C-alpha positions in Angstrom: 0.4 0.1 0.0 1.4 3.5 -1.1 2.8 5.6 1.9 0.3 8.4 1.9 -0.6 10.3 5.2 -2.6 13.2 6.6 -0.4 15.8 8.4 -2.4 18.7 10.6 -0.1 21.6 10.8 -0.4 24.3 13.5 0.3 27.7 11.8 1.6 30.8 13.8 -1.3 33.1 15.3 0.5 36.3 14.3 4.2 36.0 14.4 5.9 33.8 11.6 8.5 33.4 13.7 6.4 31.0 15.7 6.3 28.4 12.8 8.0 25.4 14.0 10.9 23.6 11.8 8.6 20.7 10.8 5.8 22.8 9.6 8.5 24.8 7.5 9.6 21.5 6.4 5.9 20.0 5.5 5.4 23.2 3.4 7.9 22.6 1.0 7.8 18.9 1.0 3.8 18.0 1.1 2.2 17.0 -2.0 -0.9 19.0 -1.1 -1.6 21.9 1.3 -5.1 22.0 2.1 -5.6 25.5 3.4 -8.4 27.4 4.9 -7.3 30.4 3.0 -5.0 29.9 0.3 -3.8 33.5 0.0 -2.6 33.5 3.8 -0.8 30.4 3.5 1.1 31.6 0.6 1.6 34.6 2.6 3.0 32.8 5.6 5.4 30.8 3.6 6.9 34.1 1.7 7.4 35.1 5.1 9.2 32.1 6.0 11.0 32.0 3.1 9.6 28.9 2.2 8.7 27.6 -1.4 5.5 25.7 -1.3 6.3 22.5 -3.3 2.9 20.7 -3.9 -0.4 21.5 -4.9 -2.3 24.3 -3.0 -6.4 24.1 -2.5 -8.9 25.4 -0.4 -10.3 23.8 2.4 -12.8 25.7 4.7 -16.2 24.9 6.1 -18.4 25.6 3.0 -16.4 23.1 0.8 -14.8 20.6 3.4 -17.3 18.0 2.9 -16.9 17.8 -1.0 -13.0 18.2 -0.9 -12.7 15.1 1.3 -13.2 12.5 -1.2 -10.5 13.8 -3.5 -8.2 14.5 -0.4 -8.9 11.0 0.7 -8.1 9.7 -2.7 -4.8 11.6 -2.8 -3.9 10.0 0.5 -4.6 6.8 -0.6 -2.5 7.0 -3.7 0.5 7.6 -1.5 0.4 11.7 -1.2 1.1 13.4 2.3 -1.7 16.2 2.5 -0.8 18.8 5.0 -4.0 20.8 6.2 -3.6 24.2 7.9 -6.0 26.7 8.9 -5.4 30.6 9.2 -4.0 30.6 12.2 -3.2 28.0 15.4 -4.3 24.3 15.2 -6.6 22.7 12.7 -10.0 21.3 13.7 -9.8 23.8 16.7 -13.1 25.7 15.4 -11.5 25.4 12.2 -11.7 22.8 9.0 -10.5 19.4 9.1 -12.4 17.2 11.2 -14.3 15.7 8.6 -11.2 14.5 6.8 -9.5 13.4 9.7 -12.4 11.0 10.5 -12.5 10.0 6.9 -8.6 9.0 7.4 -9.5 7.3 10.5 -12.1 5.2 9.2 -10.1 4.2 6.1 -7.2 3.3 8.4 -4.8 6.1 6.8 -2.2 7.5 8.7 -2.8 11.0 10.7 0.1 13.0 12.4 -0.3 16.3 13.9 2.9 19.0 13.7 2.1 20.6 17.1 2.3 24.3 17.5 0.4 27.6 18.5 -3.3 27.2 19.9 -5.1 30.2 20.8 -6.9 28.1 23.4 -4.0 27.1 25.4 -1.8 30.6 24.7 -5.1 32.5 26.2 -5.2 30.1 29.4 -1.5 30.1 30.2 -1.6 33.9 30.3 -4.7 34.2 31.9 -3.8 33.7 35.5 -7.0 31.7 36.1 -6.7 28.2 37.2 -5.4 25.7 34.5 -5.3 22.4 35.7 -8.7 21.5 34.7 -10.5 23.5 31.9 -13.1 23.3 29.2 -13.1 24.7 25.6 -16.5 25.8 24.0 -15.5 26.7 20.5 -17.5 30.4 19.2 -20.0 31.6 21.5 -23.5 31.1 20.0 -24.4 34.0 17.5 -28.2 34.4 18.3 -29.0 36.3 21.7 -31.4 33.5 22.9 -29.0 30.6 22.3 -25.9 32.7 23.9 -28.0 33.4 26.9 -29.0 29.6 27.5 -25.3 28.7 26.6 -24.1 31.1 29.4 -26.7 29.8 31.5 -25.2 26.3 31.3 -22.1 27.5 32.5 -23.5 28.8 35.7 -22.1 25.7 37.7 -19.2 24.8 35.7 -16.2 24.4 38.0 -13.3 24.1 35.4 -12.2 27.4 33.7 -13.8 27.9 30.3 -12.0 29.0 27.0 -14.1 30.4 24.1 -14.0 32.7 21.0 -15.8 35.6 20.2 -16.4 38.0 17.3 -15.3 41.2 18.4 -18.6 42.6 17.1 -20.4 40.6 19.4 -18.2 40.5 22.5 -20.1 43.6 24.4 -23.4 41.8 24.0 -21.7 38.5 25.0 -20.3 40.2 28.0 -23.3 41.9 29.1 -25.5 38.4 28.5 -23.0 36.9 30.7 -23.2 39.5 33.7 -27.2 38.7 33.6 -26.7 35.2 33.6 -23.6 34.6 35.7 -23.5 37.8 37.9 -20.9 40.5 37.5 -18.4 39.6 39.8 -17.1 36.3 38.1 -13.6 36.7 36.7 -12.7 36.7 33.3 -9.9 37.5 30.9 -10.3 38.8 27.3 -7.1 38.3 25.1 -7.0 40.1 22.0 -4.5 39.6 19.0 -2.6 37.1 21.0 1.0 37.1 20.1 0.6 40.0 17.4 2.1 43.7 17.5 -1.2 45.1 19.5 -1.6 42.0 21.8 -3.7 43.1 24.9 -4.8 41.1 27.8 -7.4 42.4 30.0 -8.3 40.8 33.4 -11.2 41.7 35.6 -14.6 41.2 36.3 -17.4 40.3 33.8 -19.2 43.7 35.0 -15.8 45.6 34.6 -15.0 44.0 31.2 -18.4 44.7 30.0 -18.2 48.2 30.4 -14.8 48.1 28.4 -16.3 46.3 25.8 -19.0 49.0 25.2 -16.3 51.4 23.7 -15.8 48.8 20.7 -13.3 46.2 20.1 -11.0 45.1 17.3 -9.1 42.1 16.5 -9.1 38.2 17.1 -10.9 37.6 20.7 -10.3 34.7 23.1 -12.2 34.9 26.2 -11.1 32.9 29.4 -14.0 32.6 32.2 -13.1 31.5 35.3 -15.1 28.7 36.8 -17.8 28.7 39.4 -17.1 28.9 43.0 -19.9 27.1 44.6 -20.6 28.8 47.9 -24.1 27.5 48.9 -26.1 24.5 48.1 -29.0 24.5 45.8 -31.5 23.2 48.2 -30.3 26.0 50.6 -30.7 28.8 48.0 -34.1 27.5 46.8 -35.3 27.6 50.3 -34.3 31.4 50.8 -36.0 32.1 47.5 -39.3 30.3 48.5 -39.0 32.1 51.9 -38.8 35.4 50.0 -41.5 34.5 47.8 -43.7 33.6 50.6 -43.3 37.3 51.8 -44.8 38.6 49.0 -41.5 38.8 46.5 -41.8 37.7 42.8 -40.0 34.6 42.4 -37.9 36.0 39.6 -36.8 39.1 41.7 -36.0 36.7 44.5 -34.0 34.5 42.7 -31.9 38.0 41.6 -31.8 39.1 45.3 -30.4 35.4 46.3 -27.9 35.1 43.5 -26.5 38.3 43.9 -25.7 37.4 47.7 -24.2 34.1 46.5 -22.1 34.8 43.5 -20.9 32.0 41.7 -23.3 29.5 43.3 -25.5 28.7 40.3 -26.8 30.7 37.6 -30.0 32.8 38.1 -31.7 30.6 35.6 -30.9 27.4 37.1 -31.9 28.6 40.5 -35.4 29.7 39.2 -35.9 26.3 37.3 -34.9 24.3 40.6 -37.7 26.7 42.5 -40.1 25.7 40.0 -39.4 22.0 40.2 -39.4 22.4 44.3 -43.2 23.3 43.8 -44.3 20.4 41.6 
């Protein structure tokens, strides 16, 4: 059987000098370079003084499914196919997953050329606990879905890393204040490793206020895990007590959560109160 293989190559987040020697070698020797943006990979190669030796094809979200059969056939015929995204590690909220699965199912070799990743870079510089963390990809675009997603992080104990568009960051942080409370710690990393890199640390309330001024660049957000300060049953009892005194349930939930930041999300508490009354 021909010795074809799939290589996944991590590319620099911003500084070409961060490219690994193995990536540089692969760019010059791979039979096919499948790039999220063919112009950007050629720009990177020029900055690295590398001549791309093989065929360059595009591989992005909209065409990945149709590209897989051809690329798989290339590998089966003995070609080395290198997959690169615009920046960072392929597959991490970037194309490549379908091709990897197809190669695994076909028993073809898959290797990774490790290197930069915005996820681990942001986590490392955040100053938040890093021994356990989760990655959530991009925050949902639609407001209702975003609020529901944020509410689901209300009792997440692990540090959470996610991507967000600079255009939606202010709305996302404002929704996070509503769902998680303004005191939760958060770090916003902008333009990691680039000339205008900026790492802002504070509470959700503080950074939601900052984001109102407008944000540019690639954004990675690191959100502190929840600190459980009271058990759910105790909080439910307190809400029911306040409601029994005439306060609206939603207002009672907001008051109890404000006194126990990080316990659970307001929505989770509200749902628990309703269940307690069934």
